[in-house]
BADODO-684744 format. One line per field, with one value per residue: x, y, z of N, C-alpha, C in turn. Coordinates in Angstrom, 2 decimals, decimal comma. Layout:
# residues N
nx <- (X	...)
ny <- (Y	...)
nz <- (Z	...)
cax <- (X	...)
cay <- (Y	...)
caz <- (Z	...)
cx <- (X	...)
cy <- (Y	...)
cz <- (Z	...)
***
This chain:
# residues 286
nx <- (3,67	0,12	-1,26	-3,32	-3,73	-4,61	-6,15	-7,90	-9,01	-9,53	-11,51	-13,18	-13,16	-15,00	-17,64	-18,36	-18,52	-19,93	-22,34	-24,76	-24,77	-24,01	-22,28	-21,49	-19,47	-16,53	-13,65	-10,26	-7,01	-4,22	-3,43	-2,80	-3,48	-6,15	-7,09	-9,05	-11,53	-14,25	-16,74	-17,20	-15,96	-18,23	-20,37	-20,49	-21,59	-24,10	-24,88	-25,62	-23,95	-23,54	-22,08	-18,98	-15,67	-12,71	-10,11	-7,54	-5,26	-6,97	-9,08	-12,93	-15,57	-18,98	-20,72	-23,98	-24,13	-21,66	-18,34	-16,20	-12,85	-9,81	-6,27	-4,05	-0,93	2,67	2,47	0,44	-2,01	-5,56	-7,42	-9,72	-12,23	-14,82	-15,52	-15,05	-12,60	-13,97	-15,09	-12,98	-10,37	-7,00	-4,71	-1,97	1,43	1,51	0,49	-1,87	-3,92	-6,52	-10,43	-13,03	-16,60	-19,38	-22,55	-23,38	-20,97	-19,25	-16,68	-13,90	-9,78	-7,92	-4,31	-0,96	2,66	6,29	7,86	7,66	5,04	2,21	-0,34	-3,62	-6,77	-9,73	-12,89	-15,61	-17,60	-17,52	-16,02	-13,43	-13,19	-11,15	-7,73	-5,40	-7,26	-8,20	-6,25	-5,37	-4,99	-5,80	-7,65	-5,72	-6,84	-9,22	-12,09	-11,96	-9,63	-7,30	-5,13	-4,80	-4,56	-2,67	-0,72	-0,74	-0,48	2,46	3,63	5,19	6,53	9,40	10,80	11,83	10,70	10,18	9,89	7,82	5,58	5,00	3,87	1,42	-0,65	-0,32	-1,07	-2,64	-2,21	-0,94	2,64	5,85	6,30	4,68	4,99	7,84	7,66	5,61	7,67	9,49	8,29	7,13	10,22	11,51	14,18	14,44	15,17	14,79	13,87	10,56	8,97	10,60	9,81	9,21	6,39	6,19	7,43	5,91	3,14	4,14	4,32	2,07	0,22	1,58	1,13	-1,45	-2,22	-0,38	-1,72	-4,35	-3,67	-2,82	-4,97	-6,75	-5,86	-5,46	-8,76	-10,98	-9,20	-9,22	-8,87	-6,74	-5,08	-3,69	-1,38	0,68	-0,45	0,24	3,01	4,08	3,16	5,27	7,36	9,85	9,98	12,00	13,00	15,73	18,71	17,77	17,16	15,87	12,92	11,94	14,16	16,41	18,55	20,53	18,49	18,80	19,44	18,47	19,26	17,77	17,11	15,35	13,70	13,54	14,73	13,94	15,51	15,73	19,11	19,22	16,80	15,85	17,76	19,73	21,83	23,07	23,97	22,46	23,65	23,75	23,05	22,33	21,69	20,41	17,79	15,86	13,33	11,92)
ny <- (-17,43	-16,99	-15,26	-12,63	-14,08	-16,73	-16,39	-15,36	-17,56	-19,13	-17,87	-18,41	-21,57	-21,07	-20,68	-21,79	-24,25	-23,54	-22,85	-22,36	-23,20	-23,48	-21,52	-23,86	-24,11	-22,01	-22,57	-21,67	-22,81	-22,07	-19,23	-16,80	-16,51	-14,75	-11,83	-9,87	-9,65	-8,84	-8,48	-11,23	-15,04	-16,44	-15,29	-15,48	-18,55	-20,70	-18,70	-18,25	-18,46	-15,86	-14,94	-14,78	-13,11	-10,81	-9,32	-7,61	-10,01	-10,36	-13,09	-12,82	-14,22	-13,56	-13,94	-12,91	-10,37	-10,21	-10,44	-12,79	-12,47	-13,49	-13,86	-14,85	-14,63	-15,48	-18,25	-19,78	-21,47	-22,70	-25,80	-27,99	-29,64	-32,37	-33,91	-33,48	-34,33	-36,13	-34,51	-31,25	-29,63	-30,75	-28,18	-27,96	-28,09	-27,97	-27,54	-27,05	-24,01	-22,53	-23,89	-24,40	-25,04	-26,55	-26,68	-29,20	-31,55	-30,65	-27,99	-26,11	-26,26	-23,64	-23,25	-23,00	-23,14	-23,37	-21,24	-18,68	-16,59	-15,82	-15,52	-14,40	-13,69	-12,53	-10,97	-9,31	-6,29	-4,62	-5,12	-3,01	-2,58	-4,21	-3,22	-3,87	-4,21	-1,60	0,00	-0,66	-0,82	0,12	-3,44	-4,81	-6,25	-5,22	-3,34	-0,86	-0,22	1,11	2,17	4,51	5,23	3,56	4,04	7,32	6,51	5,50	7,39	9,50	7,66	6,67	4,30	1,44	-0,79	-3,21	-3,22	-1,43	-2,85	-4,58	-3,25	-3,29	-0,88	0,20	-1,37	-3,36	-6,98	-7,99	-10,07	-11,41	-13,55	-13,30	-10,53	-10,88	-12,84	-11,22	-8,90	-10,24	-11,13	-8,50	-7,64	-6,37	-4,88	-5,76	-3,27	-0,93	2,72	3,32	5,54	6,35	5,38	5,05	6,10	4,26	1,85	2,00	1,10	-1,76	-2,85	-2,61	-4,07	-6,74	-7,28	-7,31	-9,28	-11,44	-11,62	-12,25	-14,56	-16,90	-16,57	-17,76	-20,00	-21,27	-21,88	-23,88	-25,82	-27,48	-26,59	-27,71	-28,13	-25,95	-24,46	-26,25	-25,67	-23,33	-23,18	-24,60	-23,07	-20,81	-18,74	-18,19	-17,38	-18,71	-20,49	-20,43	-20,93	-22,68	-22,50	-20,05	-19,96	-18,53	-17,56	-19,03	-18,49	-18,73	-18,50	-16,13	-14,96	-12,62	-12,34	-10,95	-9,69	-11,00	-12,16	-13,03	-12,21	-13,46	-13,16	-13,05	-12,82	-11,98	-11,14	-9,20	-7,80	-7,01	-8,37	-8,47	-9,28	-8,67	-6,87	-8,71	-7,84	-8,73	-7,58	-5,66	-2,68	-2,61	-4,03	-3,11)
nz <- (-21,57	-21,54	-24,21	-25,84	-28,56	-27,40	-24,83	-26,05	-27,36	-25,49	-24,61	-26,28	-26,60	-23,67	-23,86	-25,20	-23,69	-21,36	-21,61	-20,51	-18,08	-14,27	-11,64	-9,20	-7,08	-6,08	-5,37	-3,87	-3,54	-3,65	-1,12	-2,37	-5,07	-5,05	-5,47	-4,73	-2,39	-1,72	-3,73	-1,51	-2,82	-2,21	-3,17	-5,62	-5,71	-7,01	-9,32	-12,82	-15,64	-17,78	-19,76	-21,91	-21,70	-23,00	-21,97	-23,37	-22,11	-20,17	-18,58	-18,43	-16,75	-16,86	-14,47	-14,01	-13,29	-11,99	-11,43	-12,62	-12,74	-14,65	-14,89	-16,32	-15,97	-16,62	-16,24	-15,70	-16,67	-17,59	-16,90	-17,96	-17,31	-17,91	-16,15	-12,46	-10,03	-7,11	-3,68	-2,26	-3,27	-2,23	0,00	-1,05	-1,89	-4,95	-8,51	-8,26	-7,89	-8,22	-7,99	-10,41	-9,97	-11,61	-11,60	-12,83	-12,39	-14,14	-14,88	-14,32	-13,29	-12,81	-13,13	-12,15	-12,57	-11,35	-9,49	-8,79	-7,71	-9,85	-10,75	-11,18	-9,73	-9,78	-7,93	-9,06	-9,29	-11,91	-14,56	-15,19	-12,70	-11,79	-11,57	-13,86	-16,04	-16,10	-16,92	-19,52	-22,89	-26,07	-28,05	-30,27	-32,09	-32,69	-34,63	-34,69	-34,25	-36,39	-39,04	-38,93	-36,09	-34,48	-35,81	-34,63	-31,59	-31,48	-32,38	-30,37	-29,10	-27,08	-26,71	-27,65	-30,38	-29,70	-27,30	-26,74	-28,22	-26,21	-23,79	-22,08	-21,71	-23,84	-26,49	-26,15	-24,87	-26,55	-26,01	-24,97	-27,09	-29,41	-30,22	-30,51	-33,13	-34,49	-35,20	-36,72	-38,72	-40,04	-40,81	-39,03	-37,08	-33,30	-31,59	-33,06	-32,68	-31,66	-32,30	-34,39	-36,47	-40,28	-42,00	-44,27	-43,10	-40,48	-41,56	-42,73	-40,47	-39,05	-40,44	-40,71	-37,70	-36,74	-38,77	-37,63	-35,56	-36,08	-37,56	-35,42	-33,81	-35,68	-36,19	-33,54	-32,91	-32,18	-30,91	-28,22	-24,71	-23,43	-25,57	-26,49	-25,89	-26,97	-29,08	-29,56	-29,59	-31,54	-33,70	-33,63	-35,11	-35,01	-32,25	-29,04	-30,58	-30,75	-32,67	-34,43	-37,86	-39,65	-40,96	-43,02	-44,54	-43,37	-42,07	-38,86	-36,21	-33,81	-29,99	-27,50	-24,13	-21,41	-17,71	-16,99	-19,40	-23,07	-26,40	-29,00	-32,69	-36,06	-37,88	-40,78	-41,49	-39,88	-39,03	-41,35	-41,24	-38,86	-35,66	-32,77	-29,93	-26,66	-24,22	-20,52	-18,58	-19,85	-19,61	-21,69	-21,89	-19,76)
cax <- (2,92	-0,82	-1,58	-4,40	-5,03	-5,04	-7,10	-9,11	-9,39	-10,18	-12,65	-14,32	-13,99	-15,73	-18,14	-19,28	-18,86	-20,42	-23,56	-26,58	-23,86	-24,20	-21,79	-21,47	-18,67	-15,06	-12,92	-9,26	-6,47	-3,17	-4,41	-1,82	-4,40	-7,10	-6,89	-10,31	-12,01	-15,79	-17,58	-16,54	-16,29	-19,28	-21,59	-20,76	-22,59	-26,03	-25,32	-25,31	-22,75	-24,21	-20,94	-17,30	-15,18	-11,25	-9,92	-6,06	-4,64	-7,37	-10,34	-13,57	-16,60	-20,07	-21,62	-25,12	-23,66	-20,92	-17,55	-14,72	-11,81	-8,45	-4,89	-3,07	0,35	3,62	2,66	-0,61	-3,37	-6,54	-7,74	-11,09	-12,77	-15,97	-16,05	-14,05	-12,50	-14,76	-14,13	-12,25	-8,97	-6,47	-3,97	0,02	2,96	1,80	-0,10	-3,40	-4,40	-8,11	-10,88	-14,31	-16,98	-20,08	-23,57	-23,44	-19,91	-18,20	-15,55	-12,10	-8,64	-6,58	-2,85	0,73	3,60	7,15	7,89	6,82	3,08	1,81	-1,46	-4,45	-8,24	-10,50	-13,94	-15,73	-19,25	-17,29	-14,25	-12,69	-12,57	-9,61	-6,40	-5,23	-8,08	-8,51	-4,90	-5,21	-4,54	-6,92	-7,34	-4,77	-7,34	-10,61	-12,34	-12,07	-7,97	-6,81	-3,60	-4,37	-4,80	-1,40	0,49	-0,85	-0,21	3,63	4,32	5,75	7,50	10,57	10,97	12,40	9,73	9,77	9,20	6,58	4,71	4,62	3,29	-0,48	-0,87	-0,61	-1,35	-3,14	-2,72	0,57	3,08	6,33	6,10	3,96	5,43	8,97	6,58	5,07	8,74	10,27	7,09	7,20	11,47	11,85	14,81	13,53	15,80	14,04	12,46	9,08	8,57	11,12	9,04	8,61	5,55	6,33	7,62	4,68	2,12	4,07	3,89	0,41	-0,28	2,01	0,76	-3,11	-1,74	-0,34	-2,52	-5,88	-3,49	-2,63	-6,79	-7,70	-5,19	-6,53	-10,04	-12,03	-8,64	-9,78	-7,81	-5,38	-3,91	-3,32	0,04	1,62	-0,60	1,18	4,70	3,55	3,33	6,00	8,61	11,26	10,43	11,65	14,05	17,27	19,72	17,38	17,28	14,83	12,03	12,21	15,78	17,50	19,40	20,24	17,85	19,70	18,75	19,06	18,74	17,47	17,32	13,90	13,06	14,82	13,96	14,59	15,17	16,59	19,98	19,47	15,81	15,78	19,16	20,91	22,88	24,37	23,73	22,42	24,14	23,32	23,38	22,04	21,08	19,62	16,41	14,63	12,11	11,19)
cay <- (-16,69	-16,77	-13,96	-12,61	-15,39	-18,20	-16,45	-15,56	-19,09	-19,75	-17,31	-19,03	-22,48	-21,34	-19,85	-22,68	-25,64	-22,72	-22,81	-22,53	-23,58	-22,56	-22,32	-24,35	-23,70	-21,36	-23,11	-21,19	-24,09	-20,86	-18,05	-15,84	-16,39	-14,31	-10,40	-9,45	-10,03	-7,82	-9,69	-12,73	-15,71	-17,38	-14,56	-16,58	-19,59	-20,70	-18,28	-18,48	-17,75	-14,86	-14,40	-15,10	-11,76	-10,90	-7,99	-8,41	-10,89	-11,09	-13,52	-12,46	-14,31	-12,80	-14,33	-12,29	-9,23	-10,45	-10,75	-13,50	-12,51	-14,33	-13,62	-16,55	-14,06	-16,42	-19,94	-20,34	-22,09	-23,62	-27,15	-28,08	-31,08	-33,13	-34,53	-33,13	-35,03	-35,80	-33,77	-30,75	-30,01	-30,37	-27,31	-28,74	-27,67	-28,94	-26,55	-26,38	-22,84	-22,43	-24,68	-23,77	-26,32	-26,21	-27,46	-30,41	-31,78	-30,15	-27,42	-26,19	-25,80	-23,09	-23,95	-22,12	-23,54	-22,46	-20,61	-17,20	-17,13	-14,42	-15,57	-13,49	-13,92	-11,47	-10,94	-7,40	-6,41	-4,13	-5,44	-1,69	-2,59	-4,38	-2,19	-3,88	-4,11	-0,14	0,82	-1,56	0,42	-0,32	-4,12	-4,73	-6,82	-4,48	-3,26	0,50	-0,07	1,14	2,42	5,85	5,10	2,44	5,27	7,90	5,42	5,74	9,26	10,04	7,13	6,87	3,03	0,47	-1,27	-4,17	-2,94	-0,53	-4,07	-4,98	-2,29	-3,40	0,37	1,42	-1,68	-4,46	-8,72	-9,05	-10,69	-11,30	-14,25	-12,26	-9,67	-11,46	-13,18	-9,76	-8,25	-11,17	-10,55	-7,18	-7,65	-5,02	-4,96	-5,49	-2,11	0,09	3,60	3,43	7,06	7,20	4,27	5,96	6,06	2,75	1,03	1,58	-0,11	-3,05	-3,21	-2,84	-5,33	-7,59	-7,27	-7,95	-10,39	-12,50	-12,31	-13,01	-16,06	-17,43	-16,61	-18,73	-21,72	-22,19	-21,90	-25,31	-26,62	-27,66	-26,02	-28,36	-28,23	-24,96	-24,11	-26,95	-25,29	-21,84	-23,30	-25,19	-22,08	-19,62	-19,09	-17,41	-17,11	-19,84	-21,07	-20,11	-21,65	-23,33	-22,22	-18,77	-20,75	-17,53	-17,53	-19,77	-17,79	-18,82	-17,40	-15,41	-14,57	-11,11	-12,27	-9,45	-10,29	-12,01	-12,72	-13,00	-11,99	-14,22	-12,84	-13,34	-11,39	-11,71	-10,90	-8,15	-6,34	-6,39	-9,46	-8,27	-9,65	-7,80	-6,79	-9,46	-7,66	-9,33	-6,53	-4,51	-2,20	-2,58	-4,23	-1,95)
caz <- (-21,20	-22,75	-24,92	-26,97	-29,26	-26,79	-24,54	-27,18	-27,44	-24,14	-24,34	-27,39	-26,13	-22,34	-24,41	-25,40	-23,23	-20,34	-21,80	-19,38	-16,85	-13,32	-10,47	-7,71	-5,69	-6,37	-4,04	-4,04	-3,32	-3,27	-1,13	-2,74	-6,47	-5,13	-5,66	-4,03	-1,04	-1,46	-3,05	-1,49	-3,72	-1,74	-3,72	-6,82	-5,75	-7,82	-10,08	-14,19	-16,38	-18,74	-20,74	-21,35	-22,12	-23,09	-22,09	-23,49	-21,89	-18,71	-18,96	-17,75	-16,69	-16,43	-13,45	-13,55	-12,91	-11,02	-12,75	-12,00	-13,71	-14,35	-15,70	-16,25	-15,85	-17,29	-16,19	-15,35	-17,39	-17,74	-17,73	-18,54	-16,81	-17,85	-14,39	-11,34	-8,61	-5,86	-2,88	-2,55	-3,57	-0,75	0,02	-1,13	-2,85	-6,48	-9,50	-8,80	-7,95	-8,03	-8,79	-10,46	-10,17	-11,52	-10,52	-13,36	-11,56	-14,75	-14,03	-14,77	-12,78	-12,69	-12,71	-11,78	-12,75	-10,91	-7,57	-9,18	-8,31	-9,98	-11,47	-10,83	-9,85	-9,01	-7,89	-8,71	-9,85	-13,06	-14,78	-14,73	-11,25	-12,09	-11,96	-14,82	-17,26	-16,24	-17,15	-21,38	-24,69	-27,51	-28,69	-31,79	-33,19	-32,80	-35,49	-35,05	-33,93	-37,69	-38,36	-37,87	-34,17	-34,33	-35,89	-33,20	-30,48	-31,98	-32,75	-29,69	-28,88	-27,22	-26,46	-28,96	-31,23	-28,71	-25,31	-27,19	-28,51	-24,75	-23,03	-22,02	-21,69	-25,31	-26,91	-25,40	-25,36	-26,87	-25,18	-25,38	-27,61	-30,21	-30,51	-31,72	-34,39	-35,44	-36,17	-38,10	-40,26	-40,54	-41,49	-38,31	-35,45	-32,10	-31,25	-33,83	-31,59	-32,53	-32,48	-35,69	-37,74	-41,02	-42,57	-44,68	-41,51	-39,38	-42,75	-42,56	-39,09	-38,52	-41,10	-39,30	-36,30	-37,47	-39,80	-36,83	-33,82	-36,88	-37,82	-34,45	-33,51	-36,56	-35,83	-32,63	-33,39	-32,07	-30,22	-27,05	-24,00	-22,79	-26,30	-26,87	-24,71	-27,81	-30,42	-29,98	-29,89	-32,83	-34,90	-33,58	-36,44	-34,19	-30,41	-29,06	-31,86	-30,99	-32,91	-35,46	-38,84	-39,87	-41,63	-44,45	-45,13	-42,97	-41,40	-37,88	-35,02	-32,23	-29,04	-26,97	-23,07	-20,18	-16,76	-16,24	-20,67	-23,95	-27,25	-30,60	-33,98	-37,25	-38,25	-42,15	-41,79	-39,72	-38,57	-41,86	-40,82	-37,79	-34,70	-31,39	-28,95	-25,88	-22,55	-19,99	-17,81	-20,61	-19,06	-23,08	-21,80	-18,21)
cx <- (1,41	-1,18	-2,72	-4,71	-4,75	-5,59	-8,33	-9,49	-10,30	-11,50	-13,61	-14,73	-14,84	-16,87	-18,85	-19,44	-19,97	-21,86	-24,80	-25,82	-24,34	-23,45	-22,00	-20,57	-17,47	-14,43	-11,35	-8,42	-5,35	-3,88	-3,90	-2,86	-5,46	-6,94	-7,61	-10,70	-13,77	-15,77	-17,32	-16,75	-17,64	-20,40	-21,39	-21,45	-23,71	-25,97	-24,83	-24,48	-23,27	-23,58	-19,79	-16,76	-13,88	-11,39	-8,23	-6,09	-5,69	-8,75	-11,34	-14,68	-17,58	-20,82	-23,18	-24,83	-22,15	-19,77	-16,27	-13,68	-9,83	-7,29	-4,17	-1,26	1,75	3,36	1,64	-1,46	-4,13	-7,11	-8,88	-11,21	-13,96	-16,29	-14,99	-14,06	-14,04	-14,04	-13,21	-11,18	-8,44	-5,14	-2,73	0,52	2,73	1,03	-1,28	-3,60	-5,49	-9,13	-12,51	-15,29	-18,47	-21,61	-24,25	-22,00	-19,10	-17,17	-14,22	-11,01	-8,00	-5,28	-1,76	1,79	5,00	7,10	7,56	5,02	2,55	0,36	-2,40	-5,65	-8,78	-12,38	-14,16	-17,10	-18,52	-15,99	-13,31	-12,29	-11,40	-8,40	-5,71	-5,60	-7,92	-7,13	-4,74	-5,12	-5,76	-6,38	-6,64	-5,84	-9,24	-10,73	-12,33	-10,67	-7,64	-5,79	-3,37	-3,74	-3,07	-0,69	0,32	-0,34	1,56	4,31	5,34	6,64	9,04	11,34	11,41	10,84	8,92	8,82	7,91	5,28	4,44	4,03	1,81	-1,06	-1,02	-1,00	-1,80	-3,43	-1,66	1,69	4,71	7,18	5,79	4,68	7,24	8,31	6,37	6,40	9,11	9,34	7,27	8,89	11,68	12,99	14,11	13,71	15,42	13,28	11,37	8,64	9,44	10,72	8,53	7,22	5,26	6,19	6,45	3,23	2,39	3,89	3,05	0,22	0,01	1,67	-0,53	-2,86	-1,40	-1,24	-4,02	-5,25	-3,44	-4,21	-7,94	-7,11	-5,63	-7,93	-10,26	-10,79	-9,17	-8,32	-6,67	-4,48	-3,63	-1,84	0,85	0,39	-0,12	2,32	4,38	3,96	4,00	7,49	9,96	11,52	10,64	12,66	14,98	18,24	19,05	17,40	15,53	14,14	11,59	13,26	16,64	18,78	19,74	19,74	18,59	19,09	19,19	18,71	19,01	17,80	16,45	13,01	14,55	13,86	14,69	14,49	15,89	17,55	19,49	17,74	15,34	16,71	19,89	21,86	23,20	23,54	23,80	23,47	23,74	23,66	22,43	21,06	20,33	18,37	15,62	13,73	11,19	10,16)
cy <- (-16,83	-15,30	-14,17	-13,65	-16,59	-17,82	-16,21	-16,80	-19,94	-19,32	-18,29	-20,28	-22,63	-21,21	-20,75	-23,94	-25,10	-22,14	-22,53	-23,38	-22,49	-22,87	-22,88	-23,95	-23,04	-22,01	-22,48	-22,54	-22,93	-19,67	-16,83	-15,53	-15,06	-12,85	-9,32	-10,00	-9,70	-7,55	-10,61	-13,48	-16,80	-16,67	-15,35	-18,29	-19,29	-19,29	-18,48	-17,98	-16,92	-14,45	-14,35	-13,68	-11,90	-9,54	-7,99	-9,34	-10,93	-12,08	-13,37	-13,60	-14,09	-13,67	-13,78	-11,56	-9,40	-11,05	-11,90	-13,24	-13,06	-13,35	-14,52	-16,12	-15,89	-17,71	-20,17	-21,12	-22,90	-24,65	-27,44	-29,39	-31,51	-33,26	-34,01	-33,95	-34,63	-35,63	-32,77	-30,77	-29,94	-28,93	-27,96	-27,26	-28,10	-27,36	-25,82	-25,11	-22,23	-23,18	-23,86	-24,80	-25,97	-27,25	-28,82	-31,23	-31,54	-28,91	-27,41	-25,77	-24,56	-23,25	-23,07	-22,88	-22,77	-22,02	-19,02	-17,12	-15,76	-14,45	-15,30	-13,51	-12,55	-11,40	-9,20	-7,62	-5,60	-4,42	-4,22	-1,53	-3,06	-3,53	-2,64	-4,15	-2,56	0,26	0,20	-0,02	-0,07	-1,96	-4,31	-5,12	-5,84	-3,68	-1,63	1,12	0,08	2,04	3,65	6,14	4,39	3,75	6,80	7,44	5,49	6,52	9,66	9,16	6,90	5,56	2,52	-0,31	-2,64	-3,84	-2,14	-1,87	-4,37	-4,77	-2,88	-2,37	0,79	0,53	-3,06	-5,99	-8,90	-8,97	-10,28	-12,10	-14,11	-11,16	-9,64	-11,83	-11,76	-8,94	-8,59	-11,03	-9,49	-6,96	-6,59	-5,29	-4,54	-4,07	-0,83	1,29	3,62	4,91	7,62	6,06	5,23	5,70	4,76	1,68	0,83	1,31	-1,12	-3,19	-3,42	-4,16	-6,38	-7,99	-7,84	-9,03	-11,94	-12,75	-12,93	-14,54	-17,25	-17,46	-17,91	-20,10	-22,12	-22,43	-23,28	-26,14	-26,38	-27,22	-26,01	-28,43	-26,90	-24,14	-25,06	-26,41	-23,81	-22,37	-23,25	-24,31	-20,76	-20,22	-18,84	-17,43	-18,70	-20,96	-20,66	-21,18	-22,82	-22,37	-21,22	-20,06	-19,58	-17,90	-18,17	-19,49	-18,76	-18,29	-17,04	-15,28	-13,39	-11,61	-10,96	-10,74	-11,31	-12,55	-12,12	-12,71	-12,80	-13,28	-13,30	-12,40	-11,01	-11,12	-9,51	-7,36	-6,73	-7,65	-9,48	-8,75	-8,69	-7,88	-7,49	-8,59	-7,85	-8,68	-5,58	-4,15	-2,18	-2,67	-3,47	-1,41)
cz <- (-22,30	-22,81	-25,79	-27,72	-28,19	-25,55	-25,24	-27,44	-26,28	-23,86	-25,34	-26,95	-24,33	-22,99	-24,67	-24,56	-21,60	-20,54	-21,02	-18,07	-15,52	-12,15	-9,22	-6,56	-6,84	-4,91	-4,77	-2,70	-3,03	-2,63	-1,86	-4,77	-5,66	-4,15	-4,98	-2,67	-0,80	-2,70	-2,98	-2,37	-3,34	-2,55	-5,45	-7,24	-6,03	-8,47	-12,06	-14,68	-18,08	-20,03	-20,04	-22,33	-22,22	-23,00	-21,94	-22,69	-20,46	-19,40	-17,85	-17,77	-16,37	-15,83	-12,70	-13,02	-12,26	-11,78	-11,78	-13,45	-13,62	-15,26	-15,01	-15,91	-16,93	-17,39	-15,76	-16,23	-17,09	-17,90	-17,34	-17,90	-16,89	-16,70	-13,56	-10,53	-8,06	-4,67	-3,13	-2,46	-2,16	-1,26	-0,28	-2,10	-4,52	-7,30	-8,86	-7,33	-7,08	-8,31	-8,48	-10,28	-10,43	-11,15	-11,29	-13,07	-13,00	-14,27	-15,10	-13,53	-13,34	-11,68	-12,47	-11,83	-11,46	-9,60	-7,76	-9,21	-8,54	-10,73	-10,41	-10,59	-9,16	-8,86	-7,89	-9,80	-11,33	-13,38	-14,80	-13,64	-10,77	-12,62	-13,76	-16,04	-17,17	-17,34	-19,26	-22,07	-25,21	-27,47	-30,27	-33,08	-33,41	-33,82	-35,65	-35,00	-35,67	-37,64	-38,02	-36,44	-33,96	-34,56	-34,83	-31,64	-30,33	-31,92	-31,70	-28,38	-29,06	-27,25	-28,08	-28,94	-29,94	-27,78	-25,48	-27,81	-27,02	-23,99	-22,74	-22,07	-22,98	-26,24	-26,09	-25,55	-26,14	-25,98	-25,86	-27,09	-29,38	-30,82	-31,12	-33,27	-35,26	-35,62	-36,70	-38,82	-40,89	-40,55	-40,48	-37,07	-34,43	-31,63	-31,90	-32,64	-32,37	-32,79	-34,16	-36,55	-39,10	-41,42	-43,27	-43,49	-40,77	-40,20	-42,08	-41,20	-38,47	-38,87	-40,27	-38,17	-36,15	-38,14	-38,62	-36,00	-34,94	-36,90	-36,75	-33,96	-33,85	-36,37	-34,89	-32,58	-32,89	-31,47	-28,67	-25,91	-23,69	-24,19	-26,91	-26,76	-26,30	-29,33	-31,22	-30,37	-31,26	-33,85	-35,09	-34,71	-35,93	-32,62	-30,53	-29,42	-31,56	-31,16	-34,38	-36,78	-39,27	-40,77	-43,18	-44,87	-44,57	-42,64	-39,63	-36,91	-33,95	-31,39	-27,93	-25,24	-21,79	-18,88	-16,13	-18,09	-21,48	-24,86	-28,53	-31,93	-35,15	-38,07	-39,67	-42,23	-41,50	-38,89	-39,60	-41,70	-39,63	-36,59	-33,35	-30,46	-27,68	-24,61	-21,63	-19,41	-18,29	-20,03	-20,15	-22,50	-20,37	-19,00)
***
């Protein structure tokens, strides 16, 4: 799933590539992708791109007062085309979900792999009209998101820290992968209760969160949209690396599986050398 660093890199990429661009057509291929009907997609035709913003994991194209907002969900991605194929895309069983065509022949496709269709596109007057954006917590890289604000968010949290970090209404933009990475850098068990962290632990976690995300954003800077997925994977130290050696201590990276996701961690770095119980039906992340 694209998370804050990848969506931020896409924002920068599109800001550069859409300068002075104008929308020719927005063509839905999978009907399920479009979550709004008023304003209609046709209202975007002929509008200039006046800005590109990010809200957590949401990508927002400002089209002179109307907003084309996208959430790439778990398996969605954006593919830039310096020259779009001639003719409209054909509906089918492929991954193509929506095409945005510019008046100079360039554009991009939104695709989604797999059978669970969660990629979402909205056309709204205000990004806050998108329910997922309206519920977002603070951005962890915002200048005004300091340690005091972080501590206030965690103060009364009764959930395990892994689940708290992933909650978009608490902190925007962190998903499964970067929560694993942040906790590894902080040398902290994903099962720790967020509200019971000591002041020193909160400080360590805050520094790990800001540092990990900022490093990932910097690593993605200047990378073409099509290469961001592989760039993300290459920079991860524990997430998705079950069975490999921890790059810090050399211990074997372990995994805990749940009904629809998993987490990875290093026992020596994070849990005092003790493996965590792997309860596939656990409700930790719900």
